GUKOL-377644 format. One record per residue: residue number from 0; residue in three letters; x, y, z of N, C-alpha, C, O in turn. Coordinates in pm, 1 decimal, padded with zeros to 6 digits. Atoms other than C-alpha are relative to their C-alpha. Example, Ala and Ser with C-alpha at 12.3 -4.5 7.8 and 13.67 -1.06 7.14 Angstrom:
2
pos->0&code->ALA&n.xx->00089.0&n.yy->-00119.0&n.zz->00000.0&ca.xx->01230.0&ca.yy->-00450.0&ca.zz->00780.0&c.xx->00090.0&c.yy->00120.0&c.zz->00000.0&o.xx->00193.6&o.yy->00118.1&o.zz->00066.5
pos->1&code->SER&n.xx->-00082.0&n.yy->-00119.0&n.zz->-00006.0&ca.xx->01367.0&ca.yy->-00106.0&ca.zz->00714.0&c.xx->-00077.0&c.yy->00109.0&c.zz->00073.0&o.xx->-00026.1&o.yy->00219.8&o.zz->00089.9
This chain:
72
pos->0&code->MET&n.xx->-00100.4&n.yy->-00002.7&n.zz->-00113.2&ca.xx->-05587.1&ca.yy->-02054.6&ca.zz->-02860.8&c.xx->00001.9&c.yy->00143.1&c.zz->00070.2&o.xx->-00003.9&o.yy->00245.2&o.zz->00001.6
pos->1&code->SER&n.xx->-00000.4&n.yy->-00115.9&n.zz->-00069.3&ca.xx->-05577.5&ca.yy->-01792.0&ca.zz->-02599.5&c.xx->00138.0&c.yy->00060.2&c.zz->00044.1&o.xx->00215.1&o.yy->-00018.5&o.zz->00099.0
pos->2&code->ASP&n.xx->-00129.2&n.yy->-00065.7&n.zz->-00038.2&ca.xx->-05281.3&ca.yy->-01573.7&ca.zz->-02529.5&c.xx->-00002.3&c.yy->00059.2&c.zz->00133.6&o.xx->-00086.9&o.yy->00147.3&o.zz->00148.6
pos->3&code->THR&n.xx->-00008.7&n.yy->-00035.3&n.zz->-00134.8&ca.xx->-05197.7&ca.yy->-01508.7&ca.zz->-02156.2&c.xx->00042.7&c.yy->00134.5&c.zz->00015.6&o.xx->00021.4&o.yy->00199.3&o.zz->00118.2
pos->4&code->ARG&n.xx->-00070.8&n.yy->-00143.1&n.zz->-00018.9&ca.xx->-05021.5&ca.yy->-01185.8&ca.zz->-02226.0&c.xx->-00111.5&c.yy->00091.9&c.zz->-00043.7&o.xx->-00200.6&o.yy->00054.6&o.zz->-00120.0
pos->5&code->SER&n.xx->00118.6&n.yy->-00089.6&n.zz->00033.6&ca.xx->-05242.7&ca.yy->-00870.3&ca.zz->-02247.0&c.xx->00034.4&c.yy->00060.4&c.zz->-00139.1&o.xx->00147.0&o.yy->00102.5&o.zz->-00165.7
pos->6&code->SER&n.xx->-00031.9&n.yy->-00070.8&n.zz->00121.8&ca.xx->-05278.6&ca.yy->-00737.8&ca.zz->-02593.0&c.xx->-00036.2&c.yy->00141.4&c.zz->-00006.6&o.xx->-00110.7&o.yy->00179.3&o.zz->-00097.0
pos->7&code->THR&n.xx->00045.9&n.yy->-00126.4&n.zz->-00012.5&ca.xx->-05312.0&ca.yy->-00382.9&ca.zz->-02494.5&c.xx->00111.4&c.yy->00076.5&c.zz->-00106.9&o.xx->00077.0&o.yy->00185.4&o.zz->-00153.0
pos->8&code->GLY&n.xx->-00086.9&n.yy->-00059.4&n.zz->00081.3&ca.xx->-04997.1&ca.yy->-00296.8&ca.zz->-02716.9&c.xx->00090.3&c.yy->00093.1&c.zz->00078.4&o.xx->00177.6&o.yy->00146.3&o.zz->00009.9
pos->9&code->ALA&n.xx->-00073.3&n.yy->-00098.7&n.zz->-00079.3&ca.xx->-04835.1&ca.yy->-00075.9&ca.zz->-02439.6&c.xx->00130.5&c.yy->-00080.1&c.zz->00031.2&o.xx->00131.7&o.yy->-00190.3&o.zz->00086.1
pos->10&code->SER&n.xx->-00116.8&n.yy->00058.1&n.zz->-00036.9&ca.xx->-04482.7&ca.yy->-00147.5&ca.zz->-02411.7&c.xx->00058.3&c.yy->00067.9&c.zz->00122.0&o.xx->00022.9&o.yy->00182.4&o.zz->00150.0
pos->11&code->LEU&n.xx->-00055.2&n.yy->-00056.7&n.zz->-00122.2&ca.xx->-04279.0&ca.yy->-00090.6&ca.zz->-02091.8&c.xx->00119.0&c.yy->00086.8&c.zz->-00041.8&o.xx->00183.0&o.yy->00055.4&o.zz->-00142.2
pos->12&code->PRO&n.xx->-00101.3&n.yy->-00084.0&n.zz->00035.5&ca.xx->-04025.3&ca.yy->00190.9&ca.zz->-02094.9&c.xx->00126.6&c.yy->-00065.6&c.zz->00034.7&o.xx->00129.8&o.yy->-00142.7&o.zz->00130.6
pos->13&code->ASP&n.xx->-00130.3&n.yy->00058.3&n.zz->-00031.2&ca.xx->-03665.5&ca.yy->00090.9&ca.zz->-02098.1&c.xx->00044.8&c.yy->00054.8&c.zz->00132.2&o.xx->00047.6&o.yy->00175.3&o.zz->00157.2
pos->14&code->VAL&n.xx->-00067.8&n.yy->-00040.9&n.zz->-00125.6&ca.xx->-03519.2&ca.yy->00095.4&ca.zz->-01760.2&c.xx->00145.7&c.yy->-00033.0&c.zz->00010.5&o.xx->00194.3&o.yy->-00146.1&o.zz->00012.0
pos->15&code->SER&n.xx->-00137.1&n.yy->00022.2&n.zz->00005.0&ca.xx->-03165.4&ca.yy->00169.8&ca.zz->-01746.7&c.xx->00057.9&c.yy->-00001.4&c.zz->00158.1&o.xx->00000.3&o.yy->00062.3&o.zz->00246.2
pos->16&code->PRO&n.xx->-00045.9&n.yy->-00002.2&n.zz->-00142.6&ca.xx->-02953.5&ca.yy->00098.8&ca.zz->-01423.0&c.xx->00021.5&c.yy->00132.7&c.zz->00053.7&o.xx->00054.2&o.yy->00221.9&o.zz->-00024.6
pos->17&code->PRO&n.xx->-00014.6&n.yy->-00136.0&n.zz->-00047.0&ca.xx->-02932.6&ca.yy->00394.2&ca.zz->-01188.5&c.xx->00159.1&c.yy->00040.8&c.zz->-00004.2&o.xx->00247.7&o.yy->-00043.8&o.zz->00008.3
pos->18&code->ARG&n.xx->-00136.1&n.yy->-00050.0&n.zz->00010.7&ca.xx->-02615.8&ca.yy->00604.1&ca.zz->-01219.8&c.xx->00053.6&c.yy->-00003.1&c.zz->00137.4&o.xx->-00024.9&o.yy->00008.7&o.zz->00231.4
pos->19&code->ASN&n.xx->-00050.9&n.yy->00004.9&n.zz->-00122.1&ca.xx->-02374.5&ca.yy->00580.3&ca.zz->-00938.2&c.xx->00020.3&c.yy->00153.4&c.zz->00017.0&o.xx->00065.8&o.yy->00224.8&o.zz->-00072.4
pos->20&code->PRO&n.xx->-00041.2&n.yy->-00127.4&n.zz->-00042.0&ca.xx->-02353.9&ca.yy->00908.5&ca.zz->-00746.5&c.xx->00131.8&c.yy->00022.2&c.zz->00008.8&o.xx->00205.2&o.yy->-00073.6&o.zz->00033.1
pos->21&code->LYS&n.xx->-00126.3&n.yy->-00024.4&n.zz->-00014.5&ca.xx->-02039.6&ca.yy->01089.9&ca.zz->-00741.8&c.xx->00043.2&c.yy->-00003.7&c.zz->00146.2&o.xx->-00021.2&o.yy->00052.5&o.zz->00234.7
pos->22&code->ARG&n.xx->-00053.0&n.yy->00021.3&n.zz->-00128.7&ca.xx->-01829.2&ca.yy->00994.5&ca.zz->-00445.5&c.xx->00057.9&c.yy->00127.3&c.zz->00066.2&o.xx->00129.2&o.yy->00204.0&o.zz->00001.3
pos->23&code->ARG&n.xx->-00061.0&n.yy->-00119.8&n.zz->-00079.5&ca.xx->-01737.1&ca.yy->01260.4&ca.zz->-00188.6&c.xx->00081.8&c.yy->-00042.9&c.zz->00105.6&o.xx->00057.3&o.yy->-00142.1&o.zz->00174.3
pos->24&code->ARG&n.xx->-00107.5&n.yy->00043.6&n.zz->-00114.2&ca.xx->-01440.6&ca.yy->01255.6&ca.zz->00046.0&c.xx->-00062.3&c.yy->00068.0&c.zz->00119.2&o.xx->-00139.6&o.yy->00163.1&o.zz->00107.1
pos->25&code->ALA&n.xx->00033.8&n.yy->-00034.8&n.zz->-00122.6&ca.xx->-01499.0&ca.yy->01304.4&ca.zz->00408.1&c.xx->00077.4&c.yy->00128.0&c.zz->00027.4&o.xx->00193.9&o.yy->00140.6&o.zz->-00010.1
pos->26&code->ARG&n.xx->-00059.5&n.yy->-00126.7&n.zz->-00037.9&ca.xx->-01426.2&ca.yy->01651.2&ca.zz->00537.3&c.xx->00084.8&c.yy->-00015.8&c.zz->00117.5&o.xx->00047.9&o.yy->-00096.6&o.zz->00202.7
pos->27&code->HIS&n.xx->-00085.8&n.yy->00008.7&n.zz->-00108.2&ca.xx->-01131.8&ca.yy->01701.1&ca.zz->00782.6&c.xx->00070.1&c.yy->00125.6&c.zz->00008.7&o.xx->00075.4&o.yy->00193.0&o.zz->-00094.2
pos->28&code->ASN&n.xx->-00091.6&n.yy->-00104.6&n.zz->-00023.6&ca.xx->-00913.9&ca.yy->01975.7&ca.zz->00922.9&c.xx->00141.8&c.yy->-00035.1&c.zz->-00025.1&o.xx->00193.8&o.yy->-00143.4&o.zz->00001.9
pos->29&code->LYS&n.xx->-00138.6&n.yy->00028.3&n.zz->00045.6&ca.xx->-00573.7&ca.yy->02019.8&ca.zz->00795.3&c.xx->00087.3&c.yy->-00008.4&c.zz->00120.3&o.xx->00058.2&o.yy->00065.1&o.zz->00214.7
pos->30&code->SER&n.xx->-00091.4&n.yy->-00017.6&n.zz->-00095.3&ca.xx->-00295.9&ca.yy->01953.0&ca.zz->01020.8&c.xx->00130.4&c.yy->00080.8&c.zz->-00038.6&o.xx->00212.5&o.yy->00032.0&o.zz->-00116.3
pos->31&code->ARG&n.xx->-00086.3&n.yy->-00095.0&n.zz->00039.2&ca.xx->-00063.9&ca.yy->02244.7&ca.zz->00995.4&c.xx->00136.1&c.yy->-00008.2&c.zz->00076.8&o.xx->00242.3&o.yy->00023.7&o.zz->00023.5
pos->32&code->LYS&n.xx->-00133.5&n.yy->00003.4&n.zz->-00076.4&ca.xx->00196.3&ca.yy->02191.5&ca.zz->01267.7&c.xx->00017.4&c.yy->-00145.3&c.zz->00055.6&o.xx->00046.8&o.yy->-00166.3&o.zz->00173.3
pos->33&code->GLY&n.xx->-00023.9&n.yy->00162.7&n.zz->-00046.1&ca.xx->00220.7&ca.yy->01800.1&ca.zz->01291.7&c.xx->00147.3&c.yy->-00029.6&c.zz->00029.1&o.xx->00240.3&o.yy->00045.2&o.zz->-00001.3
pos->34&code->CYS&n.xx->-00142.5&n.yy->00034.8&n.zz->-00033.9&ca.xx->00520.8&ca.yy->01617.6&ca.zz->01417.2&c.xx->00059.7&c.yy->-00059.4&c.zz->-00144.6&o.xx->-00000.9&o.yy->-00098.8&o.zz->-00244.3
pos->35&code->TYR&n.xx->-00076.3&n.yy->00047.1&n.zz->00123.3&ca.xx->00788.7&ca.yy->01519.8&ca.zz->01175.7&c.xx->-00033.0&c.yy->-00149.1&c.zz->-00043.6&o.xx->-00033.1&o.yy->-00184.7&o.zz->-00161.4
pos->36&code->THR&n.xx->00016.7&n.yy->00169.7&n.zz->00033.1&ca.xx->00715.1&ca.yy->01129.6&ca.zz->01191.0&c.xx->-00131.2&c.yy->00000.3&c.zz->-00061.6&o.xx->-00144.0&o.yy->-00075.1&o.zz->-00158.1
pos->37&code->CYS&n.xx->00128.8&n.yy->-00001.8&n.zz->00084.7&ca.xx->00351.9&ca.yy->01202.7&ca.zz->01081.2&c.xx->00018.1&c.yy->00062.5&c.zz->-00122.4&o.xx->-00043.8&o.yy->00013.2&o.zz->-00216.6
pos->38&code->LYS&n.xx->-00013.7&n.yy->-00048.1&n.zz->00128.7&ca.xx->00453.3&ca.yy->01409.7&ca.zz->00808.8&c.xx->00082.5&c.yy->-00094.6&c.zz->-00090.5&o.xx->00052.8&o.yy->-00112.6&o.zz->-00208.6
pos->39&code->LEU&n.xx->-00069.1&n.yy->00104.3&n.zz->00092.1&ca.xx->00713.8&ca.yy->01149.1&ca.zz->00689.6&c.xx->-00087.1&c.yy->-00104.1&c.zz->-00037.2&o.xx->-00070.9&o.yy->-00156.8&o.zz->-00147.3
pos->40&code->ARG&n.xx->00084.8&n.yy->00125.6&n.zz->00026.8&ca.xx->00452.1&ca.yy->00881.9&ca.zz->00700.6&c.xx->-00123.2&c.yy->00050.2&c.zz->-00073.5&o.xx->-00194.8&o.yy->-00031.9&o.zz->-00130.8
pos->41&code->ARG&n.xx->00119.8&n.yy->-00064.3&n.zz->00078.6&ca.xx->00183.8&ca.yy->01108.9&ca.zz->00546.8&c.xx->-00128.7&c.yy->-00031.8&c.zz->00058.7&o.xx->-00220.8&o.yy->-00072.5&o.zz->-00012.1
pos->42&code->VAL&n.xx->00110.8&n.yy->00027.8&n.zz->-00069.7&ca.xx->-00068.5&ca.yy->01066.8&ca.zz->00810.6&c.xx->-00050.5&c.yy->00122.9&c.zz->00083.0&o.xx->00034.8&o.yy->00206.8&o.zz->00111.9
pos->43&code->LYS&n.xx->00049.8&n.yy->-00098.6&n.zz->-00069.7&ca.xx->-00280.2&ca.yy->01306.0&ca.zz->00999.3&c.xx->00044.4&c.yy->-00011.0&c.zz->00143.8&o.xx->00021.9&o.yy->-00112.4&o.zz->00209.9
pos->44&code->CYS&n.xx->-00048.6&n.yy->-00003.4&n.zz->-00128.7&ca.xx->-00119.3&ca.yy->01411.3&ca.zz->01322.8&c.xx->-00102.8&c.yy->00079.8&c.zz->00077.6&o.xx->-00157.9&o.yy->00179.1&o.zz->00030.2
pos->45&code->ASP&n.xx->00089.4&n.yy->-00079.6&n.zz->-00075.5&ca.xx->-00338.2&ca.yy->01516.3&ca.zz->01614.9&c.xx->00064.4&c.yy->00107.1&c.zz->00070.7&o.xx->-00005.1&o.yy->00179.8&o.zz->00141.8
pos->46&code->GLU&n.xx->-00059.9&n.yy->-00124.7&n.zz->-00060.3&ca.xx->-00080.0&ca.yy->01769.1&ca.zz->01735.1&c.xx->00004.8&c.yy->00008.4&c.zz->00146.7&o.xx->00024.0&o.yy->00117.5&o.zz->00200.5
pos->47&code->VAL&n.xx->00002.7&n.yy->-00005.2&n.zz->-00143.2&ca.xx->-00094.8&ca.yy->01668.6&ca.zz->02097.7&c.xx->00154.9&c.yy->-00010.9&c.zz->00039.4&o.xx->00225.5&o.yy->-00099.2&o.zz->-00009.3
pos->48&code->ARG&n.xx->-00122.1&n.yy->00001.5&n.zz->-00053.8&ca.xx->00226.4&ca.yy->01741.9&ca.zz->02273.1&c.xx->00019.7&c.yy->-00041.4&c.zz->00138.4&o.xx->-00071.4&o.yy->-00021.1&o.zz->00218.6
pos->49&code->PRO&n.xx->-00122.8&n.yy->00031.3&n.zz->00064.8&ca.xx->00486.6&ca.yy->01608.7&ca.zz->02387.3&c.xx->00003.5&c.yy->-00106.9&c.zz->-00109.0&o.xx->00088.0&o.yy->-00105.6&o.zz->-00198.4
pos->50&code->VAL&n.xx->-00017.5&n.yy->00101.9&n.zz->00088.5&ca.xx->00407.2&ca.yy->01302.6&ca.zz->02201.7&c.xx->-00146.2&c.yy->-00019.6&c.zz->-00044.6&o.xx->-00240.2&o.yy->-00034.0&o.zz->00033.6
pos->51&code->CYS&n.xx->00135.5&n.yy->00003.6&n.zz->00073.0&ca.xx->00116.9&ca.yy->01280.6&ca.zz->01950.5&c.xx->-00062.6&c.yy->-00152.9&c.zz->00026.1&o.xx->00005.1&o.yy->-00243.2&o.zz->00075.4
pos->52&code->GLY&n.xx->00085.2&n.yy->00115.8&n.zz->-00006.3&ca.xx->-00154.4&ca.yy->00998.3&ca.zz->01947.1&c.xx->00076.5&c.yy->-00109.1&c.zz->-00088.6&o.xx->00112.5&o.yy->-00217.0&o.zz->-00041.5
pos->53&code->ALA&n.xx->-00062.5&n.yy->00112.5&n.zz->00100.9&ca.xx->00005.2&ca.yy->00813.6&ca.zz->01629.7&c.xx->00130.1&c.yy->-00055.3&c.zz->00053.0&o.xx->00158.4&o.yy->-00175.1&o.zz->00056.4
pos->54&code->CYS&n.xx->-00131.9&n.yy->00032.7&n.zz->-00044.2&ca.xx->00344.5&ca.yy->00826.7&ca.zz->01768.6&c.xx->00007.1&c.yy->-00087.7&c.zz->00131.0&o.xx->00081.8&o.yy->-00184.6&o.zz->00144.2
pos->55&code->SER&n.xx->00008.6&n.yy->00070.0&n.zz->-00118.2&ca.xx->00253.1&ca.yy->00717.1&ca.zz->02115.0&c.xx->-00064.5&c.yy->-00151.9&c.zz->-00017.6&o.xx->-00033.2&o.yy->-00241.0&o.zz->00061.5
pos->56&code->PHE&n.xx->00072.9&n.yy->00114.2&n.zz->00047.1&ca.xx->00038.0&ca.yy->00431.6&ca.zz->01958.3&c.xx->00109.6&c.yy->-00105.3&c.zz->-00045.7&o.xx->00116.5&o.yy->-00222.1&o.zz->-00007.5
pos->57&code->ARG&n.xx->-00109.2&n.yy->00082.9&n.zz->00069.2&ca.xx->00346.8&ca.yy->00312.0&ca.zz->01748.2&c.xx->00125.0&c.yy->00005.6&c.zz->00089.1&o.xx->00221.0&o.yy->-00062.1&o.zz->00052.4
pos->58&code->ASP&n.xx->-00131.9&n.yy->00009.0&n.zz->-00081.3&ca.xx->00613.5&ca.yy->00375.1&ca.zz->02022.0&c.xx->00110.7&c.yy->00061.2&c.zz->-00078.4&o.xx->00224.7&o.yy->00016.6&o.zz->-00066.5
pos->59&code->GLU&n.xx->-00106.3&n.yy->-00058.9&n.zz->00084.5&ca.xx->00804.8&ca.yy->00591.7&ca.zz->01781.9&c.xx->00042.5&c.yy->00144.9&c.zz->00076.0&o.xx->-00027.8&o.yy->00197.6&o.zz->00162.2
pos->60&code->PRO&n.xx->-00037.7&n.yy->-00127.5&n.zz->-00064.0&ca.xx->00988.0&ca.yy->00907.6&ca.zz->01883.0&c.xx->-00070.9&c.yy->00120.1&c.zz->-00083.4&o.xx->-00091.7&o.yy->00116.1&o.zz->-00204.7
pos->61&code->CYS&n.xx->00084.3&n.yy->-00102.5&n.zz->00054.6&ca.xx->00801.1&ca.yy->01231.9&ca.zz->01826.9&c.xx->00072.5&c.yy->00119.6&c.zz->00017.0&o.xx->00115.5&o.yy->00152.6&o.zz->00127.5
pos->62&code->SER&n.xx->-00037.4&n.yy->-00152.3&n.zz->-00008.9&ca.xx->00927.5&ca.yy->01570.4&ca.zz->01752.0&c.xx->-00042.4&c.yy->00099.4&c.zz->-00087.7&o.xx->-00038.8&o.yy->00078.5&o.zz->-00209.0
pos->63&code->PHE&n.xx->00085.0&n.yy->-00107.9&n.zz->00076.3&ca.xx->00761.2&ca.yy->01881.2&ca.zz->01632.8&c.xx->00120.5&c.yy->00095.6&c.zz->-00024.2&o.xx->00229.2&o.yy->00100.8&o.zz->00033.3
pos->64&code->PRO&n.xx->-00065.3&n.yy->-00118.1&n.zz->00041.9&ca.xx->00888.9&ca.yy->02178.9&ca.zz->01451.0&c.xx->00002.0&c.yy->00109.2&c.zz->00103.4&o.xx->-00094.5&o.yy->00110.6&o.zz->00179.8
pos->65&code->PRO&n.xx->-00005.1&n.yy->-00124.9&n.zz->-00086.8&ca.xx->00981.2&ca.yy->02497.1&ca.zz->01656.0&c.xx->-00126.0&c.yy->00075.4&c.zz->-00019.6&o.xx->-00178.5&o.yy->00101.1&o.zz->-00128.0
pos->66&code->LEU&n.xx->00140.1&n.yy->-00096.3&n.zz->00005.9&ca.xx->00672.5&ca.yy->02701.5&ca.zz->01749.8&c.xx->00045.3&c.yy->00147.4&c.zz->-00038.7&o.xx->00137.6&o.yy->00203.1&o.zz->00020.5
pos->67&code->ASP&n.xx->00003.3&n.yy->-00124.2&n.zz->00037.1&ca.xx->00643.7&ca.yy->03031.8&ca.zz->01571.6&c.xx->-00100.2&c.yy->00086.9&c.zz->00070.1&o.xx->-00220.1&o.yy->00067.4&o.zz->00050.0
pos->68&code->GLU&n.xx->00076.9&n.yy->-00085.0&n.zz->-00090.7&ca.xx->00508.8&ca.yy->03300.9&ca.zz->01815.3&c.xx->-00083.7&c.yy->00103.4&c.zz->-00094.8&o.xx->-00196.6&o.yy->00145.0&o.zz->-00068.9
pos->69&code->HIS&n.xx->00087.3&n.yy->-00110.5&n.zz->00078.8&ca.xx->00412.1&ca.yy->03546.3&ca.zz->01531.8&c.xx->-00079.2&c.yy->-00061.6&c.zz->-00104.3&o.xx->-00143.3&o.yy->00017.0&o.zz->-00174.0
pos->70&code->VAL&n.xx->00084.1&n.yy->00064.4&n.zz->00092.4&ca.xx->00238.9&ca.yy->03294.8&ca.zz->01308.9&c.xx->-00129.2&c.yy->-00060.8&c.zz->00077.8&o.xx->-00120.5&o.yy->-00135.5&o.zz->00175.2
pos->71&code->MET&n.xx->00125.3&n.yy->00065.0&n.zz->-00056.7&ca.xx->-00130.6&ca.yy->03211.2&ca.zz->01387.1&c.xx->-00073.6&c.yy->-00082.9&c.zz->-00094.9&o.xx->-00176.7&o.yy->-00140.3&o.zz->-00059.8
């Protein structure tokens, strides 16, 4: 009887599944002077005055903290 497998005796190396690469978060700029509504909802404010984009989209009141002239 003939065997269809090769008889070289070489075995295939164990193939393990590839490791999942570490996920990285997308970079973004921090919103330092966002409106109170965005701060309360914990979303990023685009800081456009007098009404930010998130508040104008949701038809919500938008109020910002007072501007500090000496802080940059």
